[in-house]
C-alpha positions as CSV (number, residue, x, y, z in Angstrom):
1,M,84.8,-26.2,-0.5
2,P,81.1,-25.4,-0.1
3,I,81.0,-22.2,-2.2
4,F,81.8,-22.2,-5.9
5,F,81.8,-19.3,-8.4
6,D,81.5,-19.7,-12.2
7,E,82.8,-16.4,-13.5
8,A,81.7,-17.0,-17.1
9,K,78.1,-17.6,-16.1
10,G,78.1,-15.2,-13.1
11,L,76.8,-18.1,-11.0
12,F,77.4,-18.7,-7.3
13,H,76.8,-22.2,-5.9
14,L,76.5,-22.5,-2.1
15,Q,76.6,-26.1,-1.2
16,S,76.3,-27.9,2.2
17,R,75.9,-31.6,2.9
18,N,72.3,-31.9,1.5
19,T,71.5,-28.3,0.3
20,S,72.3,-26.1,-2.6
21,Y,71.7,-22.3,-2.9
22,L,72.2,-20.6,-6.3
23,I,72.7,-16.9,-7.1
24,Q,73.2,-15.6,-10.6
25,L,74.2,-12.1,-11.8
26,V,71.6,-10.9,-14.3
27,Q,72.4,-7.5,-15.9
28,G,74.2,-6.7,-12.7
29,Y,71.3,-7.7,-10.4
30,A,71.9,-10.4,-7.8
31,A,69.2,-12.8,-8.8
32,H,68.0,-15.8,-6.7
33,V,68.0,-19.0,-8.7
34,Y,67.5,-22.0,-6.4
35,Y,67.3,-23.1,-2.8
36,G,66.6,-26.7,-1.9
37,A,68.0,-30.3,-2.2
38,K,71.7,-30.6,-3.1
39,L,72.6,-30.3,-6.8
40,R,75.7,-31.7,-8.3
41,H,78.3,-29.1,-8.9
42,G,79.6,-29.4,-12.4
43,S,76.3,-30.3,-13.9
44,R,74.6,-27.6,-15.9
45,L,73.1,-25.1,-13.4
46,D,72.6,-22.1,-15.6
47,G,69.4,-21.6,-17.5
48,M,67.2,-22.2,-14.5
49,L,65.7,-18.7,-14.5
50,T,62.9,-18.0,-17.0
51,F,62.7,-14.6,-18.6
52,Q,59.5,-13.5,-20.2
53,E,58.0,-10.1,-21.0
54,R,54.8,-9.4,-19.0
55,S,52.4,-6.4,-19.4
56,S,53.3,-2.8,-19.1
57,F,52.4,-2.9,-15.4
58,S,55.7,-4.8,-14.8
59,P,58.2,-2.1,-16.0
60,N,61.5,-3.0,-17.7
61,P,64.6,-1.4,-16.1
62,V,66.9,-2.7,-18.9
63,P,65.8,-0.7,-22.1
64,D,66.9,-3.3,-24.6
65,D,65.6,-6.4,-22.8
66,K,61.8,-6.4,-22.2
67,S,62.0,-9.8,-20.7
68,I,63.6,-8.4,-17.5
69,S,61.5,-6.7,-14.8
70,L,62.3,-6.5,-11.2
71,D,58.6,-7.0,-10.6
72,T,59.2,-10.7,-11.7
73,L,62.9,-11.3,-11.2
74,P,63.7,-13.3,-8.0
75,Q,66.2,-11.2,-6.1
76,E,68.7,-11.6,-3.2
77,Y,68.2,-8.2,-1.6
78,P,65.3,-6.4,-3.4
79,Q,64.6,-2.7,-3.4
80,Y,61.5,-0.6,-4.0
81,G,61.1,2.1,-6.5
82,T,62.8,0.8,-9.7
83,S,60.0,-1.7,-10.9
84,D,59.7,-4.2,-8.0
85,F,56.4,-3.6,-6.2
86,R,56.8,-6.4,-3.7
87,G,58.0,-6.0,-0.1
88,P,61.6,-4.7,-0.2
89,A,64.5,-5.9,1.9
90,Y,65.7,-2.4,2.6
91,Q,64.8,1.2,2.2
92,V,66.9,4.4,2.4
93,R,65.8,8.0,2.4
94,L,68.4,10.2,0.7
95,E,69.3,13.7,1.5
96,N,67.0,15.0,-1.2
97,G,64.0,13.2,0.4
98,T,63.7,10.5,-2.2
99,R,63.8,6.7,-1.5
100,V,64.9,5.3,-4.9
101,T,68.0,3.3,-4.9
102,E,69.2,0.4,-7.2
103,L,71.8,-2.1,-6.0
104,L,74.0,-3.7,-8.6
105,Y,76.9,-6.2,-8.3
106,R,80.3,-4.6,-7.7
107,S,82.5,-7.4,-6.3
108,H,82.6,-10.4,-4.1
109,R,85.0,-12.4,-1.9
110,I,84.9,-15.9,-0.5
111,V,86.6,-16.5,2.8
112,A,87.2,-19.5,5.0
113,G,85.3,-19.8,8.3
114,K,82.6,-17.4,9.5
115,P,83.3,-13.8,10.5
116,I,81.7,-12.5,13.7
117,L,79.1,-9.7,13.6
118,E,80.3,-6.7,15.5
119,G,78.1,-6.0,18.5
120,L,75.6,-8.7,17.7
121,P,75.2,-12.3,18.6
122,S,75.5,-14.9,15.9
123,V,76.3,-18.6,15.3
124,Y,80.0,-19.3,15.1
125,T,82.6,-21.8,14.1
126,E,85.4,-23.3,16.2
127,R,87.5,-24.3,13.1
128,E,87.7,-22.5,9.8
129,E,86.9,-25.7,7.9
130,E,83.4,-25.9,9.5
131,A,82.1,-23.1,7.2
132,E,82.8,-20.8,4.3
133,T,81.5,-17.3,3.7
134,L,80.5,-15.4,0.6
135,E,80.5,-11.6,0.8
136,L,78.6,-10.2,-2.1
137,E,79.1,-6.4,-2.5
138,L,76.3,-4.4,-4.2
139,F,76.4,-0.7,-5.0
140,D,74.1,2.1,-6.0
141,H,76.0,4.4,-8.3
142,Y,73.5,7.2,-7.9
143,S,73.4,7.5,-4.1
144,G,76.7,5.9,-3.0
145,L,74.9,3.3,-1.0
146,T,76.9,0.1,-0.5
147,V,75.4,-3.2,0.8
148,V,77.5,-6.3,1.6
149,L,75.4,-9.5,1.8
150,S,77.0,-12.2,3.9
151,Y,76.2,-15.9,3.3
152,S,77.9,-18.4,5.6
153,V,77.5,-22.1,4.6
154,F,78.1,-24.9,7.1
155,A,79.7,-27.8,5.5
156,D,78.2,-30.6,7.7
157,L,74.9,-29.0,8.5
158,D,72.2,-27.9,6.2
159,V,72.5,-24.3,7.4
160,I,73.1,-21.0,5.6
161,T,73.3,-17.8,7.6
162,R,72.6,-14.4,6.1
163,S,73.1,-10.8,7.1
164,A,73.7,-7.4,5.5
165,R,76.1,-4.6,6.2
166,I,74.8,-1.3,4.8
167,T,77.3,1.5,4.4
168,N,76.8,5.2,3.4
169,S,79.7,5.6,0.9
170,S,78.6,9.1,-0.1
171,D,79.4,12.5,1.5
172,T,75.8,13.2,2.5
173,V,73.5,11.9,5.2
174,M,71.2,8.9,4.6
175,Q,68.2,7.7,6.7
176,L,67.9,3.9,6.9
177,E,64.2,3.1,7.2
178,R,64.2,-0.6,6.6
179,A,67.0,-3.1,7.0
180,L,66.1,-6.8,6.8
181,S,68.5,-9.7,7.2
182,A,67.3,-12.0,4.5
183,S,64.9,-12.2,1.6
184,V,64.4,-15.3,-0.5
185,D,62.1,-15.6,-3.5
186,F,60.6,-19.0,-4.1
187,P,59.2,-19.7,-7.6
188,D,55.8,-21.0,-6.5
189,N,53.4,-20.7,-3.5
190,D,52.6,-24.3,-2.8
191,Y,53.5,-24.0,0.9
192,D,52.1,-23.9,4.3
193,A,53.5,-21.3,6.7
194,L,54.3,-22.5,10.2
195,Y,55.0,-20.2,13.1
196,L,54.8,-20.0,16.9
197,S,52.3,-17.7,18.6
198,G,50.9,-17.2,22.1
199,A,50.7,-14.9,25.1
200,W,52.1,-14.7,28.6
201,A,51.8,-18.2,30.1
202,R,50.8,-19.6,26.7
203,E,53.9,-19.3,24.6
204,R,55.0,-20.8,21.3
205,H,51.9,-22.7,20.3
206,V,52.3,-24.2,16.8
207,Q,50.3,-22.5,14.0
208,R,50.1,-23.8,10.5
209,R,48.2,-22.2,7.6
210,R,48.1,-22.4,3.8
211,L,49.7,-19.6,1.9
212,A,47.4,-17.5,-0.3
213,P,47.8,-14.3,-2.4
214,G,48.8,-11.6,0.0
215,I,51.1,-11.5,3.0
216,T,51.2,-14.0,5.9
217,G,53.2,-12.1,8.5
218,I,54.2,-12.1,12.1
219,G,56.3,-9.7,14.2
220,S,56.8,-7.8,17.4
221,S,56.9,-4.1,18.1
222,R,57.0,-4.6,21.9
223,G,60.7,-4.0,22.3
224,S,61.4,-7.7,22.7
225,S,60.9,-10.8,20.7
226,S,57.8,-11.3,22.7
227,H,55.4,-13.9,24.1
228,Q,53.1,-13.3,21.2
229,F,55.3,-14.4,18.2
230,N,58.7,-16.0,18.1
231,P,61.3,-14.7,15.5
232,F,60.9,-17.8,13.4
233,L,59.0,-18.7,10.2
234,A,58.9,-21.9,8.2
235,L,57.6,-22.8,4.8
236,M,56.4,-26.4,4.5
237,R,55.1,-28.3,1.5
238,P,51.4,-29.2,2.1
239,D,52.3,-32.9,2.4
240,A,55.2,-32.3,4.7
241,T,54.9,-33.9,8.1
242,E,57.1,-34.3,11.2
243,A,59.1,-37.0,9.5
244,Q,59.0,-36.4,5.7
245,G,58.7,-33.6,3.2
246,E,60.4,-30.3,2.3
247,V,60.7,-27.6,5.0
248,Y,62.5,-24.3,5.0
249,G,63.2,-22.6,8.3
250,F,64.1,-18.9,8.9
251,S,65.2,-18.0,12.4
252,L,66.4,-14.5,13.5
253,V,69.2,-14.2,16.0
254,Y,67.8,-11.1,17.7
255,S,65.9,-10.2,20.9
256,G,64.0,-7.0,19.9
257,N,61.4,-5.9,17.4
258,F,61.3,-8.2,14.4
259,T,59.3,-9.0,11.3
260,A,58.9,-12.2,9.3
261,S,56.6,-12.7,6.3
262,A,55.7,-14.7,3.3
263,E,54.3,-12.7,0.4
264,V,52.5,-14.4,-2.4
265,E,52.5,-12.0,-5.4
266,Q,50.4,-11.8,-8.6
267,F,52.4,-14.4,-10.6
268,G,52.3,-17.0,-7.8
269,S,55.8,-16.7,-6.5
270,T,56.6,-16.3,-2.7
271,R,58.9,-13.9,-1.1
272,V,60.1,-14.7,2.4
273,S,61.5,-11.9,4.4
274,I,62.9,-11.7,8.0
275,G,64.7,-9.1,10.0
276,L,64.3,-5.9,12.1
277,N,60.8,-4.6,12.3
278,P,60.7,-1.4,10.2
279,F,57.8,-0.1,12.3
280,E,59.2,2.9,14.3
281,F,62.7,2.2,13.1
282,N,65.0,4.8,11.6
283,W,68.8,4.9,11.6
284,R,70.8,7.9,10.7
285,L,73.8,7.0,8.6
286,E,76.4,9.8,8.4
287,A,78.9,9.7,5.6
288,G,81.1,6.7,5.9
289,E,79.0,5.0,8.6
290,S,77.7,1.4,8.4
291,F,74.8,-0.5,9.9
292,Q,74.9,-4.2,10.5
293,T,71.7,-6.2,10.4
294,P,71.1,-9.2,12.8
295,E,71.8,-12.7,11.5
296,A,69.1,-14.9,9.9
297,V,69.7,-18.7,10.1
298,M,68.1,-20.6,7.3
299,V,67.7,-24.4,7.4
300,Y,66.5,-26.7,4.7
301,S,65.2,-30.2,5.4
302,S,63.9,-32.9,3.1
303,R,63.1,-35.0,6.2
304,G,60.2,-33.0,7.5
305,L,59.8,-30.7,10.4
306,G,61.7,-33.0,12.7
307,G,64.7,-32.9,10.4
308,M,64.7,-29.1,10.4
309,S,64.3,-29.0,14.2
310,R,67.2,-31.4,14.9
311,T,69.5,-29.2,12.7
312,Y,68.5,-26.1,14.6
313,H,69.0,-28.0,17.9
314,R,72.5,-29.1,17.0
315,L,73.5,-25.7,15.7
316,Y,72.1,-23.7,18.5
317,R,73.3,-26.1,21.2
318,T,76.9,-26.3,20.0
319,R,77.5,-23.2,17.8
320,L,75.3,-20.5,19.3
321,C,75.3,-21.2,23.1
322,R,78.8,-20.5,24.5
323,G,80.9,-20.8,27.6
324,Q,81.7,-23.3,30.3
325,H,78.1,-24.5,30.7
326,R,77.4,-25.2,27.0
327,D,78.2,-28.9,27.1
328,R,77.8,-29.5,30.9
329,E,74.9,-31.2,32.5
330,R,72.6,-28.6,34.0
331,P,71.9,-28.7,37.8
332,I,68.6,-29.8,39.3
333,L,67.3,-26.8,41.1
334,V,64.6,-25.6,43.4
335,N,63.3,-22.0,43.1
336,N,61.5,-20.4,46.1
337,W,59.2,-18.1,44.1
338,E,55.9,-20.1,44.2
339,A,56.9,-21.4,47.6
340,T,57.2,-18.0,49.4
341,Y,56.8,-15.2,46.9
342,F,58.0,-12.1,48.8
343,N,57.4,-13.5,52.2
344,F,60.6,-15.2,53.4
345,D,63.6,-14.8,55.7
346,A,67.0,-16.5,55.8
347,D,65.7,-19.3,58.0
348,K,62.9,-20.2,55.7
349,I,65.3,-20.2,52.7
350,E,67.7,-22.4,54.5
351,S,65.0,-24.9,55.5
352,I,63.9,-25.3,51.9
353,A,67.6,-25.8,50.9
354,Q,68.1,-28.4,53.6
355,E,65.0,-30.4,52.4
356,G,66.3,-30.1,48.9
357,S,69.6,-31.5,49.9
358,K,68.0,-34.6,51.4
359,L,66.1,-35.1,48.2
360,G,69.1,-34.8,45.9
361,I,68.6,-31.3,44.5
362,E,71.8,-29.5,43.5
363,L,71.0,-25.8,43.3
364,F,68.9,-23.4,45.3
365,V,67.7,-20.2,43.5
366,L,66.5,-17.2,45.6
367,D,63.9,-15.4,43.6
368,D,62.4,-11.9,43.8
369,G,62.3,-10.0,47.1
370,W,65.8,-10.1,48.5
371,F,66.8,-6.4,47.7
372,G,65.8,-2.9,48.6
373,R,62.5,-2.9,50.5
374,R,60.8,-5.4,48.2
375,D,57.8,-6.7,50.0
376,S,55.6,-6.6,46.8
377,D,56.1,-5.8,43.2
378,N,55.6,-2.1,43.7
379,S,59.1,-1.0,44.7
380,S,62.9,-1.2,44.8
381,L,63.7,-2.5,41.3
382,G,67.1,-0.8,40.5
383,D,68.2,-0.8,44.2
384,W,70.4,-3.9,44.0
385,F,71.4,-3.9,47.7
386,E,70.4,-6.8,50.1
387,D,67.4,-6.2,52.4
388,R,68.8,-6.6,55.9
389,R,65.3,-6.9,57.3
390,K,64.9,-10.3,55.6
391,L,68.6,-11.2,55.5
392,P,70.1,-9.6,58.7
393,E,73.5,-11.2,58.1
394,G,73.5,-10.4,54.5
395,L,73.3,-12.1,51.1
396,A,76.8,-13.7,51.3
397,D,75.9,-15.3,54.7
398,L,72.7,-16.8,53.3
399,A,74.6,-18.1,50.2
400,N,77.1,-19.8,52.5
401,R,74.3,-21.3,54.7
402,V,72.8,-22.7,51.5
403,K,76.1,-24.0,50.4
404,E,76.6,-25.8,53.7
405,T,73.5,-27.8,52.9
406,G,75.4,-29.1,49.9
407,L,73.5,-27.0,47.3
408,Q,74.9,-24.3,45.0
409,F,73.4,-20.9,45.3
410,G,71.6,-18.9,42.6
411,L,70.0,-15.5,42.5
412,W,67.2,-13.7,40.7
413,F,67.6,-10.2,39.1
414,E,65.6,-7.9,37.0
415,P,68.3,-5.5,35.9
416,E,66.5,-3.8,33.0
417,M,63.7,-2.4,35.1
418,V,63.3,0.4,37.7
419,S,60.5,1.0,40.2
420,P,59.2,4.6,40.5
421,D,59.4,3.9,44.2
422,S,63.1,3.3,44.3
423,D,66.2,5.2,45.3
424,L,67.6,4.8,41.8
425,Y,64.5,6.4,40.2
426,R,64.5,9.3,42.7
427,A,68.1,10.0,41.8
428,H,67.9,9.5,38.1
429,P,64.3,9.9,36.8
430,D,65.6,10.5,33.3
431,W,67.2,7.0,33.1
432,C,64.1,5.2,32.0
433,L,62.6,5.1,28.6
434,H,60.3,8.1,28.3
435,V,59.1,11.0,26.1
436,P,59.4,14.5,27.6
437,G,56.0,15.7,28.7
438,R,54.3,12.4,28.2
439,R,52.8,10.1,30.8
440,R,55.2,7.3,31.8
441,T,53.1,4.1,31.4
442,E,53.8,1.6,34.1
443,A,53.3,-2.2,34.0
444,R,53.7,-4.3,37.1
445,E,54.4,-0.8,38.7
446,Q,57.7,-0.6,37.0
447,L,59.4,1.3,34.1
448,V,62.1,0.2,31.7
449,L,65.6,1.5,32.1
450,D,67.2,3.0,29.0
451,M,69.7,0.4,28.0
452,S,70.8,2.6,25.1
453,R,72.6,4.8,27.7
454,S,76.2,4.0,28.6
455,D,75.7,5.5,32.1
456,V,72.8,3.1,32.8
457,R,74.8,0.1,31.6
458,E,77.8,1.2,33.7
459,Y,75.6,1.5,36.8
460,L,74.2,-2.0,36.3
461,Y,77.6,-3.5,35.6
462,E,79.1,-2.0,38.8
463,R,76.2,-3.2,41.0
464,L,75.9,-6.7,39.5
465,S,79.6,-7.3,39.3
466,A,80.0,-6.2,42.9
467,I,77.4,-8.9,44.0
468,F,78.9,-11.5,41.7
469,S,82.3,-10.8,43.1
470,T,81.4,-11.0,46.8
471,V,78.6,-13.6,47.0
472,P,79.3,-17.2,46.0
473,I,76.8,-17.3,43.2
474,S,76.8,-20.1,40.6
475,Y,73.5,-19.3,38.8
476,V,71.7,-16.1,37.8
477,K,68.1,-15.8,36.6
478,W,67.9,-12.6,34.5
479,D,64.2,-11.5,34.3
480,M,62.4,-8.8,32.3
481,N,58.8,-8.4,33.1
482,R,57.2,-5.9,30.8
483,N,57.1,-4.5,27.2
484,M,58.3,-1.1,26.2
485,T,56.2,2.0,25.9
486,E,57.2,5.7,25.3
487,V,60.3,4.5,23.6
488,G,62.5,7.6,23.8
489,S,65.8,8.4,25.3
490,A,66.9,11.6,27.1
491,A,70.4,10.8,25.9
492,S,69.7,10.6,22.2
493,A,69.4,13.5,19.8
494,V,66.1,14.4,18.2
495,E,67.1,12.9,14.8
496,R,68.1,9.6,16.5
497,Q,65.0,8.8,18.5
498,G,64.0,6.2,15.9
499,E,67.2,4.3,16.8
500,V,66.4,3.9,20.5
501,A,64.7,0.5,20.4
502,H,67.5,-1.1,18.5
503,R,70.2,0.7,20.5
504,Y,68.5,-0.7,23.6
505,I,69.1,-4.3,22.4
506,L,72.7,-3.5,21.4
507,G,73.3,-2.0,24.8
508,L,71.8,-5.1,26.5
509,Y,74.1,-7.3,24.4
510,E,77.1,-5.2,25.4
511,L,76.3,-5.5,29.1
512,L,75.7,-9.2,28.8
513,E,79.0,-9.7,27.0
514,R,80.9,-7.9,29.8
515,L,79.2,-9.8,32.6
516,T,79.3,-13.3,31.1
517,S,82.9,-12.8,30.1
518,Q,84.0,-11.6,33.5
519,F,82.0,-14.3,35.4
520,P,82.2,-17.4,33.2
521,H,81.5,-19.8,36.1
522,I,78.0,-18.4,36.5
523,L,75.2,-20.2,34.6
524,F,72.9,-17.5,33.4
525,E,69.3,-18.2,32.6
526,S,67.2,-15.7,30.6
527,C,63.6,-15.0,31.6
528,S,61.0,-12.4,30.5
529,G,57.8,-13.3,32.3
530,G,58.8,-16.8,31.4
531,G,59.2,-17.1,27.6
532,G,58.8,-13.5,26.5
533,R,62.3,-13.4,25.2
534,F,63.1,-17.0,24.2
535,D,65.1,-16.2,21.2
536,P,68.5,-17.1,19.7
537,G,69.9,-13.7,20.6
538,M,69.6,-14.3,24.3
539,L,70.9,-17.9,24.0
540,Y,74.2,-16.5,22.7
541,Y,74.8,-15.1,26.2
542,M,72.6,-17.3,28.4
543,P,72.5,-21.0,27.4
544,Q,69.0,-21.6,28.8
545,T,65.7,-19.8,29.2
546,W,62.8,-20.1,31.6
547,T,60.3,-21.5,29.2
548,S,57.1,-20.1,30.7
549,D,55.7,-18.8,33.9
550,D,53.0,-21.4,33.4
551,T,54.2,-24.6,35.1
552,D,50.9,-26.6,34.7
553,G,51.9,-30.0,33.3
554,V,49.1,-30.0,30.7
555,E,49.9,-26.5,29.4
556,R,53.6,-27.3,29.4
557,L,53.1,-30.1,26.9
558,K,52.1,-27.6,24.2
559,I,54.6,-24.9,25.3
560,Q,57.6,-27.3,25.4
561,Y,56.5,-29.1,22.2
562,G,56.2,-25.7,20.4
563,T,59.5,-24.4,21.7
564,S,61.3,-27.6,20.5
565,I,60.3,-26.7,16.9
566,V,63.4,-24.4,16.9
567,Y,65.2,-24.6,20.3
568,P,67.1,-27.5,21.9
569,V,65.9,-29.1,25.1
570,S,69.2,-28.0,26.8
571,T,67.8,-24.4,26.6
572,M,64.5,-25.1,28.3
573,G,63.9,-24.5,32.0
574,A,61.1,-26.9,33.1
575,H,60.0,-27.2,36.8
576,V,57.5,-29.1,38.9
577,S,55.2,-26.7,40.8
578,A,52.5,-27.1,43.4
579,V,48.9,-28.0,42.8
580,P,46.4,-26.5,42.4
581,N,48.5,-24.9,39.8
582,H,49.1,-21.2,40.4
583,Q,48.3,-20.2,36.8
584,V,45.3,-22.4,35.8
585,E,44.4,-24.0,39.1
586,R,44.5,-27.5,37.7
587,V,45.4,-30.5,39.9
588,T,47.6,-33.1,38.2
589,P,49.6,-36.0,39.7
590,L,53.2,-35.3,40.9
591,S,54.4,-38.1,38.6
592,F,52.8,-36.5,35.5
593,R,54.3,-33.1,36.4
594,G,57.6,-34.7,36.9
595,D,57.7,-36.5,33.6
596,V,56.8,-33.3,31.7
597,A,59.5,-31.3,33.6
598,M,62.1,-34.0,33.0
599,S,61.8,-33.3,29.3
600,G,63.8,-30.1,29.9
601,N,66.3,-28.7,32.4
602,F,64.7,-30.1,35.5
603,G,63.8,-28.4,38.8
604,Y,61.1,-27.6,41.4
605,E,59.2,-24.4,42.0
606,L,57.4,-25.1,45.3
607,D,57.9,-25.4,49.1
608,L,59.8,-28.7,49.6
609,T,59.1,-28.5,53.4
610,R,55.4,-29.2,52.8
611,F,55.9,-32.6,51.0
612,T,54.4,-35.7,52.6
613,E,56.6,-38.7,53.1
614,E,54.9,-40.3,50.0
615,E,55.7,-37.2,47.9
616,K,59.2,-37.1,49.2
617,D,59.7,-40.7,47.9
618,I,58.3,-39.8,44.5
619,V,60.5,-36.8,44.2
620,K,63.6,-38.7,45.3
621,G,62.8,-41.2,42.5
622,Q,62.4,-38.4,40.0
623,I,65.7,-36.8,40.9
624,E,67.5,-40.2,40.8
625,L,66.0,-40.9,37.4
626,Y,66.8,-37.5,36.0
627,K,70.4,-37.8,37.1
628,E,70.6,-41.0,35.1
629,I,68.9,-39.6,31.9
630,R,70.1,-36.0,32.1
631,Q,72.9,-36.3,29.6
632,L,70.5,-38.0,27.1
633,V,67.7,-35.5,27.5
634,Q,70.0,-32.4,27.4
635,Q,72.3,-33.6,24.6
636,G,70.4,-36.3,22.7
637,D,68.4,-36.0,19.5
638,L,64.7,-35.1,20.0
639,Y,62.0,-36.9,18.0
640,R,58.5,-35.6,18.4
641,L,56.0,-38.5,18.0
642,Q,52.5,-37.2,18.9
643,S,51.5,-33.6,19.0
644,P,49.4,-32.1,21.9
645,F,47.9,-29.7,19.3
646,T,46.1,-32.5,17.5
647,G,44.9,-34.9,20.1
648,N,44.6,-36.2,23.7
649,E,48.1,-37.8,23.6
650,T,51.6,-36.4,23.4
651,S,54.8,-38.3,23.1
652,W,58.4,-37.5,22.3
653,M,61.7,-39.3,22.7
654,F,65.4,-38.7,23.0
655,V,68.0,-40.8,21.2
656,S,71.8,-40.8,21.8
657,P,73.9,-39.8,18.9
658,D,75.2,-43.3,18.5
659,Q,71.6,-44.7,18.8
660,S,72.6,-47.0,21.7
661,E,70.2,-45.4,24.2
662,A,66.7,-44.0,23.9
663,L,64.1,-42.6,26.2
664,L,60.4,-42.3,25.5
665,F,57.9,-40.0,27.3
666,Y,54.2,-40.6,26.7
667,F,51.4,-38.4,28.1
668,R,47.7,-38.8,28.1
669,V,45.6,-35.9,29.3
670,L,42.1,-37.5,29.8
671,A,41.1,-41.1,30.2
672,E,38.6,-42.6,27.7
673,P,36.3,-45.4,28.6
674,N,36.6,-48.5,26.3
675,G,38.9,-46.5,24.0
676,P,41.2,-48.0,21.4
677,L,44.2,-50.0,22.4
678,L,46.8,-47.3,21.5
679,R,50.3,-47.8,20.3
680,V,53.2,-45.3,19.8
681,K,55.6,-45.7,16.9
682,L,59.1,-44.7,17.9
683,D,61.7,-42.9,15.8
684,G,65.4,-42.4,15.5
685,L,66.5,-45.9,16.4
686,D,68.8,-48.2,14.4
687,P,66.4,-50.6,12.6
688,S,69.1,-53.3,12.5
689,R,69.7,-53.4,16.3
690,D,67.7,-54.9,19.1
691,Y,66.8,-52.8,22.1
692,E,66.1,-53.9,25.7
693,V,63.3,-52.2,27.7
694,L,65.0,-51.4,31.0
695,G,63.1,-52.7,33.9
696,S,61.1,-55.3,32.1
697,G,63.9,-57.0,30.2
698,E,61.8,-57.2,27.0
699,I,63.8,-57.0,23.8
700,Y,62.5,-55.6,20.5
701,G,64.0,-54.9,17.2
702,G,64.5,-51.2,16.3
703,D,62.6,-51.8,13.1
704,R,59.6,-53.2,15.0
705,L,59.6,-50.4,17.5
706,M,59.5,-47.8,14.7
707,Q,57.1,-49.6,12.4
708,A,54.7,-51.4,14.8
709,G,55.3,-49.4,18.0
710,L,54.8,-50.0,21.7
711,S,51.5,-50.6,23.4
712,M,50.2,-47.8,25.8
713,A,47.3,-49.9,27.1
714,S,48.8,-49.9,30.6
715,V,48.5,-46.1,30.9
716,R,45.3,-45.4,32.8
717,G,43.5,-42.4,34.4
718,D,43.5,-38.7,33.7
719,F,46.8,-36.8,33.5
720,S,48.8,-40.0,33.2
721,S,52.3,-40.6,31.8
722,L,54.8,-43.3,31.1
723,T,58.6,-43.3,30.6
724,V,60.3,-46.1,28.7
725,R,64.1,-46.5,28.7
726,L,65.7,-48.5,25.9
727,R,69.3,-49.7,25.5
728,A,70.8,-51.4,22.4
729,V,71.8,-55.0,23.0
730,S,73.2,-55.8,19.5
731,F,75.7,-54.1,17.3
C-alpha cells in the first residue's frame, strides 16, 4: 500500500513508484518532513527534522520546549497569528473579530481509492488499487474550526493530490478569508521557479527565474484562470534541464481566481502555496457548514522538466479528461470564423463543407453569428435562437446539409455572456454581474451573466439542451470572451458578496456537468478568447481547449511548447489559418503552418474555397498524413528537444508507449547563410532497437539517434519545417 503510518513515531509515509512524502506529528502540529525521491519504508525515517532555538523574534508556542517555533517548523497547513509569520494556508475571522486559530492533530484515516470532491472537478481513479488517500483531521479547540487535509497518492504515477475541507464545528458564524489547497515547506531555497505567462494571443510563454528572499508569486483576479498566468508553478534545481534534474510541479484544478507562490524566508527555507486567490474572497461559514478547496496536483520528477510533463500528460489525459471522447481520435475540422466572420449564409457554409469533404476533413464548425441578429459583436449574446435571415430553413436544415457532404456538424456558443442589445438583457437586466448604482463595464460590448444564480443556469440549460436535442450536433465550441468586472450578484445577500466569484465557477461546473452528462456524444471544446481558460478544471468537462486565437505558425511554436509543460497534446486545438496571418500579419508557407498544427488536434480556420489547386494538393497530403499519425500525436509520449524560447530552432517528437513508432517535428524560423550543419538529438527511443526512417529506408540505432542525432542540413529557407517518421525494425 502507498501510505504507511508509524503510530509510535507519529510518522506518515506517502509512497508512490518513485516518490516519498513524509509528515510527522510534532507536539500535535502536522509537520512536513520530506518530499522527493523515494525512500525505503522500514529504514529509519524519523529524526529528519532539526529543532533549534532561534532568537526571541521566533516565539515558542510550547512553553517547555524552546526549540519549537512555528516560525521555523515546516508545516502541512500553516496558520498565522500563533508564531508563524510566513504566508498562511488559511485564515478565518471569528465572531469576535479575531483571526487567531491553531490547528492540532485530532485523528486520521487511510482509505482505498480516491474520493470525489463535491461540486468540483478533480482527477479520479477507475479502480481502487490505483490510489490510496490519507485524510488528516486537524482541530482548533478554541474556535471549533475543523480542517481535513486530503492526500491521494497514485501508486504507479509520481502524483500526490491535495485539498482541504474546512468545517465550522462551532455554534457561531465564521468568515473564511483564505483557503489554499496545498502548502509545502522545502528546507532550502536552491531552486528556480518556472511558470507560464502571457496575454491574449500570446499565452503560456515559459518563464524561469532564480528564487531569492521574498515572494515569487503569480495569480489571477480576473474571474478566470486567465491568459496572463496559468494555475501552475514548478520548482527546479538550478542544474535541472528538460531531461535531467529534480523538478516539483504544482497544478491547480480550478478555472477561476487563483494564487501560486514560492516564499523564501529569513532562514533560507521555501514555502510553496497554491489555491484560491484570497484577494476579494470571503466565505461565510454558518455553524456546521463546510467549504471544500479545489484540488492541487503535485508531481515530482528526478528526470527533469520532461519527466514532470509526461506525468501530467498521462494523468490529465486518462484520469482528468472524461467521457466518450477521452481516448478517441479527435476529428480534423474546419472552422469558418476567419473565413467569413459574421458575413455568411447557408449556401456559403455548405460550399466550405463541400470543399472540406473533398480534401478529407471530417467536421465543420459554424462559429459566431448564427443566432439572434448577430451581424457584429455588439448584439444578441444570450438570444440563443437561430437567425432566419442567414439560415432561412433553420439550423437543423444547415446541419443536415453539412452532414450530407460527409462532415459532422459543430457549433459555437458563448453561453456565459449577454449583450446589452439583446432580448435576454432587456428582459433580465439583473442577470449579469453588477453592483447596484455602479457603471456596468463592457468588454467586446458584452457583459457577464451571473453564473452563481440558479435561474440563469436553468435558462442556459433549457436553451442549449433544446438545440442539442433538435440539431444533429457532434461538437460544441464553448467560448468566453472577457474578464469579470463589478463582481456582484443581485441574488446574493450583502454578507455573501465576497463569495460571488467562486460561486460563479461552481455554478459553471454544475451547468457543464448537466450538459456533458446528458449529451455524452458531443465533443466539447473550451475556449476563452483562445487560451484564457486553459486549465485542468475545464478539461474535466471538455477534453480539449482552443489553445490560442493566435494561429500564426511562428507564434504557435512558443504557445504550444509552453502549453505542453503541463497539458497533453490531446487537449490542444491547433489549426492552419490564412496568410497574411490575421493576428500578426506574417506570411508563412502552408507546409510550415501545417506541421505546427499537426502537433495538436488538427484543423483549418480559413476559406477552403479559395485554395489554388497546388494548395489543395498540399492540404490533401497534410490530412492524409495526420490521419496516419493522429493516434501517435494525440496519445503518444511527448519529448521536447529544442525550445523556441532559446533559439531559432524548435523541435519535439512523439513516441508510442511501446517505443515502436516515433515522429519528429523540426522547425527553423529564419535561414542563416553559411550557418552550422545542425543536428537534432532524439529522445524516448529504445537504445537497443534499430529504427527505419520511413520514406528513405535508412536505418539507425536508437542509441545513435539519441546520442548523435539526425542532420537537419536539408532544411532550407525561412519558416521551414521537417517531419521524420520512425518505425522500429528490431525487437
